[in-house]
Structures are given as structure tokens and as C-alpha cells.
BATI-296628 format. One record per residue (C-alpha): residue number from 1; residue in one letter; chain; x, y, z. Coordinates in pm, 1 decimal. Layout:
residues N
+------+------+------+----------+----------+----------+
| fifi | zavo | senu |     east |    north |       up |
+------+------+------+----------+----------+----------+
|  NUM |    A |    A |        X |        Y |        Z |
...
+------+------+------+----------+----------+----------+
END
This chain:
residues 329
+------+------+------+----------+----------+----------+
| fifi | zavo | senu |     east |    north |       up |
+------+------+------+----------+----------+----------+
|    1 |    M |    A |   3935.0 |    704.2 |   3788.3 |
|    2 |    G |    A |   3863.2 |    594.3 |   3427.0 |
|    3 |    I |    A |   3678.1 |    821.3 |   3176.7 |
|    4 |    A |    A |   3384.3 |    901.8 |   3399.8 |
|    5 |    G |    A |   3003.1 |    929.3 |   3293.9 |
|    6 |    G |    A |   2745.2 |   1015.9 |   3049.0 |
|    7 |    L |    A |   2399.1 |    930.0 |   2998.0 |
|    8 |    H |    A |   2234.7 |    735.8 |   2725.7 |
|    9 |    N |    A |   1948.6 |    948.7 |   2615.1 |
|   10 |    G |    A |   1629.8 |    852.3 |   2439.9 |
|   11 |    S |    A |   1570.4 |    496.3 |   2592.3 |
|   12 |    A |    A |   1207.9 |    418.5 |   2588.9 |
|   13 |    C |    A |   1264.1 |    204.0 |   2919.0 |
|   14 |    A |    A |   1380.9 |    351.8 |   3257.1 |
|   15 |    C |    A |   1724.0 |    196.3 |   3223.0 |
|   16 |    I |    A |   2032.6 |    417.5 |   3262.1 |
|   17 |    T |    A |   2367.4 |    345.1 |   3081.5 |
|   18 |    V |    A |   2667.6 |    519.9 |   3238.9 |
|   19 |    T |    A |   2975.2 |    566.1 |   3023.2 |
|   20 |    P |    A |   3302.4 |    751.3 |   3089.1 |
|   21 |    A |    A |   3275.8 |   1111.8 |   3008.7 |
|   22 |    Y |    A |   3290.3 |   1334.8 |   3306.5 |
|   23 |    G |    A |   2915.8 |   1392.3 |   3314.6 |
|   24 |    D |    A |   2881.8 |   1493.6 |   2937.7 |
|   25 |    T |    A |   2560.1 |   1399.2 |   2770.5 |
|   26 |    V |    A |   2473.0 |   1316.9 |   2426.3 |
|   27 |    Q |    A |   2177.2 |   1210.6 |   2219.2 |
|   28 |    E |    A |   2134.8 |    908.3 |   1988.4 |
|   29 |    P |    A |   2227.6 |    957.4 |   1628.3 |
|   30 |    D |    A |   2010.0 |   1004.8 |   1338.9 |
|   31 |    P |    A |   2020.0 |    664.4 |   1173.8 |
|   32 |    Q |    A |   2109.2 |    853.2 |    831.1 |
|   33 |    T |    A |   2427.5 |    972.2 |    986.2 |
|   34 |    Q |    A |   2536.8 |    640.1 |   1143.4 |
|   35 |    R |    A |   2889.9 |    520.6 |   1053.8 |
|   36 |    P |    A |   2937.9 |    241.4 |   1310.0 |
|   37 |    L |    A |   3305.2 |    162.7 |   1242.5 |
|   38 |    F |    A |   3403.9 |    542.3 |   1233.5 |
|   39 |    A |    A |   3219.3 |    572.0 |   1559.9 |
|   40 |    L |    A |   3406.3 |    304.8 |   1712.8 |
|   41 |    L |    A |   3741.1 |    454.0 |   1616.7 |
|   42 |    I |    A |   3646.3 |    791.3 |   1757.7 |
|   43 |    R |    A |   3516.0 |    647.1 |   2083.3 |
|   44 |    L |    A |   3870.9 |    438.3 |   2089.0 |
|   45 |    C |    A |   4043.6 |    797.0 |   2041.8 |
|   46 |    A |    A |   3815.2 |    937.3 |   2335.5 |
|   47 |    A |    A |   3925.4 |    675.0 |   2572.9 |
|   48 |    L |    A |   4299.1 |    718.0 |   2472.5 |
|   49 |    S |    A |   4270.6 |   1102.4 |   2514.9 |
|   50 |    L |    A |   4108.4 |   1075.5 |   2855.2 |
|   51 |    S |    A |   4338.6 |    840.1 |   2986.2 |
|   52 |    I |    A |   4631.5 |   1059.2 |   2873.6 |
|   53 |    M |    A |   4444.8 |   1348.8 |   3054.3 |
|   54 |    L |    A |   4454.4 |   1122.7 |   3364.8 |
|   55 |    V |    A |   4818.8 |   1080.4 |   3336.0 |
|   56 |    F |    A |   4853.2 |   1453.5 |   3356.7 |
|   57 |    V |    A |   4611.6 |   1457.4 |   3663.6 |
|   58 |    K |    A |   4836.3 |   1231.5 |   3830.1 |
|   59 |    L |    A |   5151.4 |   1398.0 |   3739.5 |
|   60 |    A |    A |   4991.5 |   1727.1 |   3849.8 |
|   61 |    G |    A |   4943.2 |   1563.0 |   4194.1 |
|   62 |    E |    A |   5284.4 |   1433.0 |   4223.0 |
|   63 |    S |    A |   5449.5 |   1779.4 |   4115.5 |
|   64 |    G |    A |   5243.8 |   1955.4 |   4411.1 |
|   65 |    I |    A |   4958.6 |   2114.4 |   4186.6 |
|   66 |    H |    A |   4644.5 |   2138.6 |   4410.3 |
|   67 |    V |    A |   4343.1 |   1922.7 |   4289.8 |
|   68 |    A |    A |   4131.3 |   2228.9 |   4288.6 |
|   69 |    E |    A |   4356.3 |   2388.2 |   4020.9 |
|   70 |    T |    A |   4364.3 |   2066.7 |   3817.5 |
|   71 |    L |    A |   3989.5 |   2094.1 |   3819.1 |
|   72 |    F |    A |   3996.1 |   2446.7 |   3710.3 |
|   73 |    W |    A |   4195.8 |   2385.8 |   3398.0 |
|   74 |    R |    A |   3990.7 |   2069.9 |   3300.9 |
|   75 |    Q |    A |   3683.2 |   2304.5 |   3321.6 |
|   76 |    M |    A |   3818.8 |   2639.8 |   3183.8 |
|   77 |    P |    A |   3819.1 |   2599.2 |   2815.6 |
|   78 |    T |    A |   3476.6 |   2433.5 |   2776.6 |
|   79 |    V |    A |   3277.5 |   2762.1 |   2803.5 |
|   80 |    P |    A |   3482.2 |   2994.7 |   2558.6 |
|   81 |    I |    A |   3488.1 |   2703.9 |   2316.1 |
|   82 |    L |    A |   3123.1 |   2632.6 |   2321.1 |
|   83 |    V |    A |   3033.6 |   2986.6 |   2293.6 |
|   84 |    V |    A |   3247.9 |   3044.4 |   1998.0 |
|   85 |    W |    A |   3095.9 |   2734.8 |   1841.2 |
|   86 |    L |    A |   2749.7 |   2798.1 |   1893.3 |
|   87 |    A |    A |   2797.4 |   3166.5 |   1779.0 |
|   88 |    W |    A |   2982.5 |   3023.1 |   1466.8 |
|   89 |    T |    A |   2672.3 |   2814.4 |   1390.5 |
|   90 |    G |    A |   2418.0 |   3055.7 |   1499.3 |
|   91 |    S |    A |   2280.1 |   2841.3 |   1781.4 |
|   92 |    L |    A |   2352.7 |   3056.0 |   2079.3 |
|   93 |    A |    A |   1969.4 |   3050.5 |   2141.0 |
|   94 |    T |    A |   2037.3 |   2693.7 |   2251.8 |
|   95 |    L |    A |   2165.0 |   2834.5 |   2583.7 |
|   96 |    R |    A |   1847.3 |   2960.9 |   2684.3 |
|   97 |    T |    A |   1696.2 |   2802.3 |   2979.5 |
|   98 |    S |    A |   1435.7 |   2826.8 |   3254.6 |
|   99 |    R |    A |   1605.5 |   2553.0 |   3470.6 |
|  100 |    L |    A |   1893.4 |   2740.3 |   3616.8 |
|  101 |    P |    A |   1836.0 |   2606.3 |   3971.9 |
|  102 |    I |    A |   1849.7 |   2244.6 |   3833.8 |
|  103 |    H |    A |   2152.6 |   2323.0 |   3615.7 |
|  104 |    A |    A |   2336.5 |   2482.1 |   3948.8 |
|  105 |    R |    A |   2253.9 |   2161.1 |   4130.2 |
|  106 |    R |    A |   2370.8 |   1911.5 |   3874.4 |
|  107 |    A |    A |   2701.7 |   2144.3 |   3877.0 |
|  108 |    A |    A |   2737.5 |   2094.0 |   4239.4 |
|  109 |    Y |    A |   2706.7 |   1720.9 |   4209.3 |
|  110 |    G |    A |   2935.9 |   1720.9 |   3914.7 |
|  111 |    L |    A |   3210.9 |   1909.3 |   4105.2 |
|  112 |    V |    A |   3195.6 |   1645.9 |   4392.6 |
|  113 |    G |    A |   3229.9 |   1370.2 |   4134.4 |
|  114 |    M |    A |   3512.1 |   1520.3 |   3955.8 |
|  115 |    L |    A |   3684.2 |   1606.5 |   4277.3 |
|  116 |    L |    A |   3657.0 |   1238.5 |   4409.4 |
|  117 |    N |    A |   3758.9 |   1100.8 |   4068.0 |
|  118 |    F |    A |   4064.1 |   1321.9 |   4030.8 |
|  119 |    L |    A |   4133.9 |   1233.1 |   4406.5 |
|  120 |    G |    A |   4122.7 |    867.0 |   4310.1 |
|  121 |    V |    A |   4363.2 |    901.9 |   4027.3 |
|  122 |    M |    A |   4605.5 |   1079.0 |   4244.5 |
|  123 |    L |    A |   4583.9 |    851.0 |   4532.3 |
|  124 |    L |    A |   4578.7 |    512.5 |   4324.9 |
|  125 |    P |    A |   4759.9 |    352.0 |   4060.1 |
|  126 |    L |    A |   4621.8 |    439.2 |   3708.2 |
|  127 |    A |    A |   4486.3 |     85.5 |   3648.2 |
|  128 |    E |    A |   4303.8 |     48.1 |   3967.5 |
|  129 |    A |    A |   4156.5 |    393.5 |   3968.5 |
|  130 |    T |    A |   4025.7 |    322.5 |   3618.7 |
|  131 |    T |    A |   3876.8 |     -1.9 |   3689.6 |
|  132 |    F |    A |   3697.7 |    128.3 |   4004.4 |
|  133 |    N |    A |   3551.6 |    402.6 |   3787.1 |
|  134 |    F |    A |   3378.7 |    135.3 |   3592.9 |
|  135 |    T |    A |   3154.0 |     43.9 |   3881.6 |
|  136 |    S |    A |   2936.6 |    351.6 |   3794.1 |
|  137 |    A |    A |   2728.7 |    126.0 |   3575.3 |
|  138 |    F |    A |   2656.5 |    -79.1 |   3892.7 |
|  139 |    W |    A |   2574.4 |    232.1 |   4086.1 |
|  140 |    A |    A |   2346.2 |    342.6 |   3796.9 |
|  141 |    V |    A |   2154.0 |     -3.4 |   3831.3 |
|  142 |    I |    A |   2110.1 |     43.7 |   4215.3 |
|  143 |    L |    A |   2005.8 |    410.3 |   4174.3 |
|  144 |    S |    A |   1754.1 |    329.5 |   3899.9 |
|  145 |    A |    A |   1583.5 |     83.6 |   4115.5 |
|  146 |    L |    A |   1583.6 |    317.8 |   4426.8 |
|  147 |    I |    A |   1510.5 |    635.8 |   4264.7 |
|  148 |    L |    A |   1341.7 |    565.0 |   3937.7 |
|  149 |    H |    A |   1154.4 |    246.9 |   4071.6 |
|  150 |    E |    A |   1283.1 |     50.5 |   3760.2 |
|  151 |    K |    A |   1230.6 |   -329.4 |   3779.4 |
|  152 |    I |    A |   1571.2 |   -476.1 |   3785.9 |
|  153 |    G |    A |   1609.8 |   -836.9 |   3672.2 |
|  154 |    Y |    A |   1813.0 |  -1125.9 |   3778.5 |
|  155 |    Y |    A |   2089.3 |  -1046.2 |   3506.4 |
|  156 |    R |    A |   2155.3 |   -688.4 |   3611.9 |
|  157 |    W |    A |   2150.7 |   -790.0 |   3985.5 |
|  158 |    A |    A |   2394.0 |  -1074.8 |   3906.0 |
|  159 |    A |    A |   2604.6 |   -830.8 |   3725.5 |
|  160 |    V |    A |   2607.3 |   -597.8 |   3995.3 |
|  161 |    A |    A |   2715.4 |   -863.8 |   4240.4 |
|  162 |    L |    A |   2988.4 |   -970.0 |   4022.1 |
|  163 |    G |    A |   3117.1 |   -632.9 |   3977.0 |
|  164 |    F |    A |   3151.1 |   -548.4 |   4324.7 |
|  165 |    L |    A |   3303.4 |   -890.4 |   4403.6 |
|  166 |    G |    A |   3573.9 |   -770.9 |   4148.3 |
|  167 |    V |    A |   3606.0 |   -441.1 |   4355.5 |
|  168 |    L |    A |   3678.7 |   -656.6 |   4667.0 |
|  169 |    V |    A |   3929.2 |   -889.7 |   4491.7 |
|  170 |    I |    A |   4120.7 |   -579.4 |   4377.5 |
|  171 |    A |    A |   4096.7 |   -365.2 |   4690.3 |
|  172 |    Q |    A |   4183.4 |   -659.5 |   4936.4 |
|  173 |    P |    A |   4048.0 |   -482.7 |   5231.8 |
|  174 |    G |    A |   4296.4 |   -490.7 |   5522.0 |
|  175 |    D |    A |   4619.2 |   -584.7 |   5340.1 |
|  176 |    G |    A |   4728.0 |   -249.9 |   5258.9 |
|  177 |    H |    A |   4787.1 |   -292.3 |   4887.3 |
|  178 |    I |    A |   4522.3 |    -31.6 |   4792.7 |
|  179 |    P |    A |   4498.5 |    267.7 |   4986.7 |
|  180 |    L |    A |   4142.0 |    276.4 |   5137.7 |
|  181 |    A |    A |   4114.3 |    641.2 |   5093.9 |
|  182 |    G |    A |   4194.8 |    631.2 |   4719.2 |
|  183 |    A |    A |   3955.1 |    329.3 |   4683.0 |
|  184 |    A |    A |   3684.9 |    544.7 |   4866.3 |
|  185 |    A |    A |   3738.6 |    843.3 |   4658.3 |
|  186 |    A |    A |   3741.0 |    645.2 |   4332.5 |
|  187 |    L |    A |   3424.4 |    449.0 |   4430.8 |
|  188 |    G |    A |   3266.9 |    767.8 |   4546.7 |
|  189 |    G |    A |   3333.0 |    926.1 |   4214.5 |
|  190 |    A |    A |   3170.2 |    642.4 |   4027.1 |
|  191 |    F |    A |   2858.8 |    668.8 |   4256.2 |
|  192 |    M |    A |   2842.5 |   1047.7 |   4175.4 |
|  193 |    I |    A |   2856.4 |    953.9 |   3812.3 |
|  194 |    A |    A |   2566.4 |    759.1 |   3844.3 |
|  195 |    L |    A |   2383.0 |   1001.4 |   4041.4 |
|  196 |    I |    A |   2435.2 |   1284.1 |   3814.1 |
|  197 |    S |    A |   2312.8 |   1065.1 |   3532.9 |
|  198 |    I |    A |   1955.1 |   1064.6 |   3699.2 |
|  199 |    Q |    A |   1982.2 |   1444.3 |   3695.0 |
|  200 |    I |    A |   2098.9 |   1456.0 |   3317.0 |
|  201 |    R |    A |   1804.2 |   1218.6 |   3245.8 |
|  202 |    D |    A |   1581.0 |   1462.6 |   3383.7 |
|  203 |    L |    A |   1756.8 |   1766.5 |   3213.3 |
|  204 |    T |    A |   1732.7 |   1609.0 |   2887.0 |
|  205 |    R |    A |   1373.9 |   1637.1 |   2867.1 |
|  206 |    T |    A |   1378.7 |   1995.2 |   2808.2 |
|  207 |    E |    A |   1756.8 |   2088.2 |   2739.7 |
|  208 |    A |    A |   1988.8 |   2016.3 |   2452.2 |
|  209 |    P |    A |   2317.0 |   1820.5 |   2532.1 |
|  210 |    L |    A |   2555.1 |   2123.4 |   2474.4 |
|  211 |    T |    A |   2318.6 |   2345.5 |   2720.8 |
|  212 |    I |    A |   2392.4 |   2085.8 |   3006.5 |
|  213 |    V |    A |   2749.9 |   2087.0 |   2940.6 |
|  214 |    F |    A |   2790.7 |   2444.3 |   2898.2 |
|  215 |    Y |    A |   2600.4 |   2519.5 |   3230.3 |
|  216 |    F |    A |   2801.3 |   2261.4 |   3416.9 |
|  217 |    S |    A |   3121.4 |   2455.0 |   3345.0 |
|  218 |    A |    A |   2965.5 |   2787.7 |   3379.1 |
|  219 |    F |    A |   2868.0 |   2709.8 |   3722.2 |
|  220 |    S |    A |   3172.4 |   2531.1 |   3829.0 |
|  221 |    I |    A |   3440.5 |   2755.2 |   3687.5 |
|  222 |    P |    A |   3366.1 |   3048.1 |   3931.3 |
|  223 |    V |    A |   3366.6 |   2817.2 |   4218.4 |
|  224 |    L |    A |   3699.8 |   2677.1 |   4115.3 |
|  225 |    A |    A |   3834.7 |   3017.3 |   4044.0 |
|  226 |    L |    A |   3748.7 |   3125.9 |   4394.0 |
|  227 |    A |    A |   3929.1 |   2830.6 |   4539.4 |
|  228 |    L |    A |   4228.2 |   2907.2 |   4338.1 |
|  229 |    T |    A |   4289.2 |   3217.9 |   4534.7 |
|  230 |    F |    A |   4369.6 |   2992.6 |   4841.9 |
|  231 |    V |    A |   4564.7 |   2726.7 |   4659.9 |
|  232 |    M |    A |   4743.6 |   2850.2 |   4357.5 |
|  233 |    T |    A |   5106.4 |   2884.9 |   4353.8 |
|  234 |    A |    A |   5367.8 |   3004.9 |   4110.9 |
|  235 |    H |    A |   5423.7 |   2724.4 |   3832.1 |
|  236 |    T |    A |   5748.4 |   2574.3 |   3695.7 |
|  237 |    P |    A |   5769.9 |   2534.2 |   3325.3 |
|  238 |    Y |    A |   5720.0 |   2165.5 |   3378.4 |
|  239 |    Q |    A |   5401.2 |   2213.7 |   3581.3 |
|  240 |    S |    A |   5270.4 |   2472.6 |   3323.2 |
|  241 |    V |    A |   5315.8 |   2190.7 |   3046.5 |
|  242 |    I |    A |   5131.8 |   1942.3 |   3279.2 |
|  243 |    L |    A |   4821.0 |   2179.9 |   3310.1 |
|  244 |    A |    A |   4828.2 |   2240.4 |   2944.0 |
|  245 |    G |    A |   4821.5 |   1890.3 |   2852.4 |
|  246 |    L |    A |   4550.3 |   1814.2 |   3123.2 |
|  247 |    A |    A |   4310.4 |   2089.4 |   2950.5 |
|  248 |    T |    A |   4405.5 |   1987.0 |   2587.2 |
|  249 |    F |    A |   4357.3 |   1607.0 |   2620.0 |
|  250 |    G |    A |   4047.3 |   1665.3 |   2844.1 |
|  251 |    L |    A |   3897.3 |   1873.4 |   2557.8 |
|  252 |    I |    A |   4006.7 |   1642.4 |   2271.7 |
|  253 |    G |    A |   3851.0 |   1346.1 |   2482.3 |
|  254 |    Q |    A |   3509.7 |   1539.9 |   2535.4 |
|  255 |    L |    A |   3476.3 |   1635.7 |   2167.9 |
|  256 |    C |    A |   3561.0 |   1279.7 |   2053.3 |
|  257 |    L |    A |   3295.1 |   1148.2 |   2279.2 |
|  258 |    T |    A |   3043.2 |   1368.9 |   2142.7 |
|  259 |    A |    A |   3146.6 |   1300.6 |   1773.7 |
|  260 |    A |    A |   3156.8 |    923.1 |   1851.8 |
|  261 |    L |    A |   2781.0 |    931.4 |   1961.6 |
|  262 |    R |    A |   2693.6 |   1137.9 |   1678.6 |
|  263 |    Y |    A |   2790.4 |    867.6 |   1421.4 |
|  264 |    G |    A |   2698.3 |    552.3 |   1630.5 |
|  265 |    A |    A |   2465.6 |    443.4 |   1897.1 |
|  266 |    V |    A |   2573.2 |    410.6 |   2279.5 |
|  267 |    A |    A |   2529.1 |     43.9 |   2273.8 |
|  268 |    S |    A |   2762.6 |     -8.0 |   1991.3 |
|  269 |    V |    A |   3037.6 |    196.7 |   2103.6 |
|  270 |    I |    A |   3044.3 |    156.4 |   2482.7 |
|  271 |    V |    A |   3283.9 |   -146.4 |   2441.9 |
|  272 |    M |    A |   3560.1 |     95.4 |   2343.0 |
|  273 |    D |    A |   3537.4 |    268.8 |   2691.2 |
|  274 |    Y |    A |   3684.8 |    -43.8 |   2850.4 |
|  275 |    S |    A |   4013.2 |     12.2 |   2649.2 |
|  276 |    A |    A |   4082.2 |    275.9 |   2914.4 |
|  277 |    L |    A |   4203.5 |    -24.7 |   3118.0 |
|  278 |    L |    A |   4443.9 |   -105.7 |   2865.6 |
|  279 |    W |    A |   4578.8 |    248.0 |   2831.0 |
|  280 |    A |    A |   4608.3 |    277.9 |   3207.1 |
|  281 |    T |    A |   4795.3 |    -31.6 |   3239.6 |
|  282 |    L |    A |   5047.0 |     90.2 |   2982.7 |
|  283 |    F |    A |   5085.4 |    443.2 |   3097.5 |
|  284 |    G |    A |   5122.5 |    312.3 |   3457.5 |
|  285 |    W |    A |   5404.1 |     85.2 |   3361.0 |
|  286 |    G |    A |   5554.5 |    331.5 |   3115.6 |
|  287 |    V |    A |   5528.3 |    665.1 |   3297.0 |
|  288 |    F |    A |   5504.7 |    566.0 |   3675.4 |
|  289 |    D |    A |   5675.5 |    214.7 |   3651.2 |
|  290 |    R |    A |   5392.0 |     45.4 |   3812.8 |
|  291 |    L |    A |   5222.7 |   -258.6 |   3687.4 |
|  292 |    P |    A |   4906.6 |   -398.9 |   3847.1 |
|  293 |    P |    A |   4951.8 |   -689.3 |   4107.5 |
|  294 |    A |    A |   4786.8 |  -1043.4 |   4066.6 |
|  295 |    T |    A |   4463.1 |   -913.8 |   4229.8 |
|  296 |    T |    A |   4393.6 |   -646.3 |   3986.7 |
|  297 |    W |    A |   4436.4 |   -899.1 |   3689.8 |
|  298 |    L |    A |   4180.3 |  -1115.0 |   3872.5 |
|  299 |    G |    A |   3931.8 |   -857.5 |   3982.1 |
|  300 |    A |    A |   3931.2 |   -619.5 |   3681.3 |
|  301 |    P |    A |   3777.0 |   -884.2 |   3429.0 |
|  302 |    L |    A |   3506.3 |   -942.8 |   3675.4 |
|  303 |    I |    A |   3408.7 |   -563.7 |   3677.7 |
|  304 |    V |    A |   3454.8 |   -542.6 |   3297.7 |
|  305 |    A |    A |   3251.5 |   -847.2 |   3226.4 |
|  306 |    A |    A |   2974.7 |   -727.5 |   3467.3 |
|  307 |    G |    A |   2970.1 |   -377.4 |   3305.8 |
|  308 |    L |    A |   2938.5 |   -542.5 |   2966.5 |
|  309 |    V |    A |   2648.5 |   -758.3 |   3083.3 |
|  310 |    V |    A |   2468.5 |   -456.5 |   3217.5 |
|  311 |    A |    A |   2523.0 |   -266.2 |   2901.0 |
|  312 |    W |    A |   2412.3 |   -576.6 |   2689.7 |
|  313 |    R |    A |   2091.4 |   -617.2 |   2902.8 |
|  314 |    E |    A |   1993.1 |   -260.3 |   2892.3 |
|  315 |    H |    A |   2045.8 |   -262.0 |   2523.4 |
|  316 |    R |    A |   1812.4 |   -568.5 |   2497.6 |
|  317 |    L |    A |   1541.3 |   -391.5 |   2713.2 |
|  318 |    K |    A |   1572.3 |    -77.1 |   2490.2 |
|  319 |    R |    A |   1520.7 |   -281.3 |   2166.0 |
|  320 |    S |    A |   1215.9 |   -468.8 |   2313.9 |
|  321 |    S |    A |   1060.5 |   -151.9 |   2453.1 |
|  322 |    G |    A |   1100.4 |      2.4 |   2090.6 |
|  323 |    V |    A |    951.6 |   -289.9 |   1936.2 |
|  324 |    K |    A |    635.8 |   -284.4 |   2175.9 |
|  325 |    E |    A |    608.2 |    108.5 |   2099.9 |
|  326 |    Q |    A |    601.8 |     20.4 |   1713.9 |
|  327 |    A |    A |    344.6 |   -234.3 |   1767.6 |
|  328 |    T |    A |    111.3 |    -13.4 |   1963.8 |
|  329 |    S |    A |    160.4 |    294.9 |   1725.8 |
+------+------+------+----------+----------+----------+
END
């Protein structure tokens, strides 16, 4: 799985930019607070932290920890930390909302997406799971055309076609190199990230980003806690370390993603998300003694290049739309 999906918020056009973030959402920074190089560094740290988290996810699966439990410990720290932070800053009123049913639906979709993404990591080598996760940008283009009725030009349709060609090159359906169940889970998780971005786009019309993150965790934790009663077993010290590492690096990655987009715009920092493929390859080799085969080396650049084309094109559309708005204001 890679790092998963956030939403670029505030675009004047109807375009969606999906970046790895497990459904977190952030707003464009105030121009006065922008520090582009610092933002790039923090985003790189986010990619590294979340890649380490995925190592722990895979280790958890190999050690026999049920996927529901890994999801629970990924989510659990979010609510208390957000409550403490908002109380400390006097911002608890941020959590007030009149859209609880929408938050609940977003949480349901988010849980399905996280489940599929975690299963993809457990069933696939890290590099392949990470690469397939990048297809969320292509699913977002398709969904923006189908749901938002956005007009998609040749550049983005060509990028989508190129990206899915890269998927076929890596998966090589029928040759047994990539487990089809793992590929389906990873691609399904990427699709859910794109679908969730549509919901988040709607929610951000009235809700603050931290409010959306809070209710995602608040609704999902009780469901996961109920699931624990059926799957939880006693842990060895090794398994306890795995779960602690998963929760810690997941939280660090989430905080870094938010901080990066406080100091830099999505379009400028998104390139660092693709460093997750480098980390996944290194960790796959160093921890799991698995290097990607030739098909992955051929297909991954196609997917990354296509994702960058989508990001570049949407950035151009945003800028041109902003110029038109200034000209008519």
C-alpha cells in the first residue's frame, strides 16, 4: 500500500488531488507562513514514517496479529491526542458538527479503505503494494469525471491509461508472480482513497480538517474495538513492540503530513510522496529480503510518471482557474 489519501482542498476547479495520507485532509497554507524547503523536508519525513509503519503492518501480519487489531492500534492514538491538543489550544469548539451522518459514512468508507490497504501490504511485497497505492490518483480522475462531472482533458486521460498499463506490467496477470488477491486488495484500497476524497471534498465545505480526522477515528474505534473481542489474542513482547511501532510511526507520519501542508502547497510537496517507493524497496530488501523483479522496475516508473502528470495538470488547472477568478473579481 503506499501512504494512502488526502485531499487537496480549496481548488477553484473541480479537480481532486489524492495523496498518501490515509484519508487525512488538510488545507492550503497561508502564503505568509509558506516555507517550501522546510515543507519538502517534513513531507519526506512523513513518507519515511508511514513507510516504516507499513513495515510494522507487514510484520504484524507475519507474526499472526489479526488485521483488525492492526487497524485498531493505527486509529486508537488519534482521538485522545486530538482532544488534548484542541483542549490545550482552546479549540474544542472545532469538534461541533451538524453532519454526523456524513462523518459516519466517511468513517465506514475509510475503514474499508484502510482494511484493503493493510491487506494489500500483508499479501504483497512492500514495493508492489506501495506502487499500486499510487493508482489512487488515477481513480480520482475517473471518479471526478463520473461523480463531479468534471471535464477531463487528453493529458489526464492519457496519464490514467499509462498508469494502468504500469499496473498490468507489474501484475502480469496469470504468471503467478503477484498474488491476485493482494493486487485486488491494494487496487481496491487505492480506489477507496479516491472515493473518500470525494466525501472529504464535500465535508470541507463546512468542517475543519481536524474535525474530519477526529470523527473518522471516533466512529471507527468502537467498531474496531468490537472486532477485537473476536480476534484478539495474548501478545508476545515482540508483537507488543510491533503494535507500538505501528501506532507511533503512524501518528508521526500523520502529524508530519499535516505540518508539511501548513508550510507548503500540495502541488509543491506531493513529489516527496513518491519517495515511499524508495523506502519500500529498501525496507523490502533489508527487512524481508525481497527485491522487486524486473517487471516492477519497468511498471513502477510508468505509474509514478503518470501520477506526476496528473498532479502537474491539476496544478496548472488550479492556477489558470485562480487567474480567471482574479480577472473577474
